[in-house]
N, C-alpha and C positions, 0 to 999 in steps of 0.2 A: 438515419434511423430515428424514429421518435422514441422518447424515453418510455420504458416499460419496466415496472418494478420486477416482474418475474424474470425478464431477460437480464436485468442487472444482477439479480441474485444468482443466476447461472454463472456469470463471470466471477462474482465474489466467491462462490463456492468452489470454482475450479482453480483459483489462484494458488491456494496452499498445495494442492496436488501437483500443479504444473511446476512450481518452483522446487518441490520435493523431488519430482522425477528428474529435473535438470541437475540438481545439486547434491543429492544425498550421498552418492557413492564416489564423489570426486575427491581428489587429494586437496590438501590445503593450498597447494600452489595455484589452484583455480579459484579458491573461495575465501581464504583467510583475510581478516581485517588487517589493515596497516595502521589503523587508528587515525587516518587522515580524514578530517571532517569535510574536506573539499573534493575528495576523490574516493567515493564509496566503492567498496568491494562487495561481492555477494553476501558475505556474512553481515556486513553493515546494513545492507538493504533488508535482509530478513529481520534484523533487529528493529529497523525503522517500521516495517510492516506491523510488528508486534506493538511498538510504542504507539503507533497511530490507532491501532485497534483499542488500546486502553485509554488514550487521551484525546482522540479526535472524533471519529465518525459517530459512534453511538452517543458519547457524551454531548456532542453538538446537536444531534437529532433530539435528544431528551430536552435540551434547552428550547428548541423550536416547538416541540410538542407541548411543553409545559405552558407556553404562551404567558409566562409571568412578566412582570414589569421589566426585569433585567434580562432581556433576550440577547445580550451581547456575549459572544463566545469568548472564553478566556484565550489568550494567545497560545498558539501551538508552537512548541519548540521542535523545529524540523531536525534538530540534531540530538533529540532526547535519547536516542539509542546509545549514544556515547556516554551517557550518565548512568546507564544500567550496570549492575555488577558484572565484571568481566568473568571470563573463564568457562562459560557454557560452550559445549560443542555445537557445531552447526546442526547436527542431528537433533539435539535437544531444542535448539531454537526453532527448527522446522516443526517439531512436535508441538511446541508452545504456540506457534503461529496457527497451526491447524486447530488447536483447541480453542484459542480465543476467537478466532474467526467463526468457528462453528457456533460458539455461544452467542456471538453478535448477530449472526444470521438468524439463529433461533429467536432472539429478541426482536429483530426486525420483522420477522414473519408474525410473531405473536401480536404485534400492533395492528395487524390487518388494516393497513393504511388504505384510505380511499383518496380519490383525486383532490378533494377539498383539503385534506390533511397534507398532501404533498405540496400544496401551494402555501402552507403556513410559512412564516418568515422568522428568521433569526437575524442577528446582526454580526457580521464578520468584522474583526477589528481593522482590516484593511479595505475590504470591498464594500462594506455597508450591508444593506439588506440582501439576503439570499433566501431561496426557498429550500424546503426539505428535498424537493425533487432535484434541485441543483446540487445539493450536498451529496445525495446518493449517486447521482451521475458522476460527480467528481471522484467519489470513492472508487467507482469502477475504472475510470480513466487513470486514476492514481495507480491502481494495481497494474494496469497494462503498461504504464510509463515505466514502472520499476522492473517489469519483466523485460522490457526492451533494454533498460539500463544494465541488467544482469548480463544479457546476451552481448551487449556492446563491450562491456568491461572484459568479458572473457575473450571475445574475438580479438581485441586489441593485443592480447598476450601473444598472438601469432601474427601480428601485423607484418613483421619482417620476414617471418618464416614462409609466408605465402608467395614471396617473390613477385613476379610481374602480374600474377592474378589479382593483386591488390586493386588494380584498376577496375576490375569487374565486381568487386565485393563492396557494395554500398555501405555495409556496416563499418567498414574501415575508413571511409572517406567522409 
């Protein structure tokens, strides 16, 4: 599929609703953080989504669109969610994610980007030059990656309980 900004916004808009539908009424046995930076739980992933909304996608897009001399993105702390104040409920995090995502989509739409702007470049600290189009496409795939991660983490809780059916459950293998 060729990149399309409107199709990208469809997924970006759907993500908060999708993760809310999956997680909001579940017990903490399914969702709670263990504070393990290497093995994220659903709570950690929602915190990561929020942190990325604040520190990654739109801030980096602004760097690209500004086309100033310093187009280098500041490094992104992939574990930034663990530095946020603890104690929020998962429901509160889901609300916060929906709010900041809606604000970011509104900003993205307000730019009324055209193809020439989508080809503008910024400088990623590891990858070098990247386009705005690539940044937005990555934002979409990032969302989908973490939806898969949430499903996988949750499925693994029943890895032993499924017995011999594990062989047929690709999410467990």
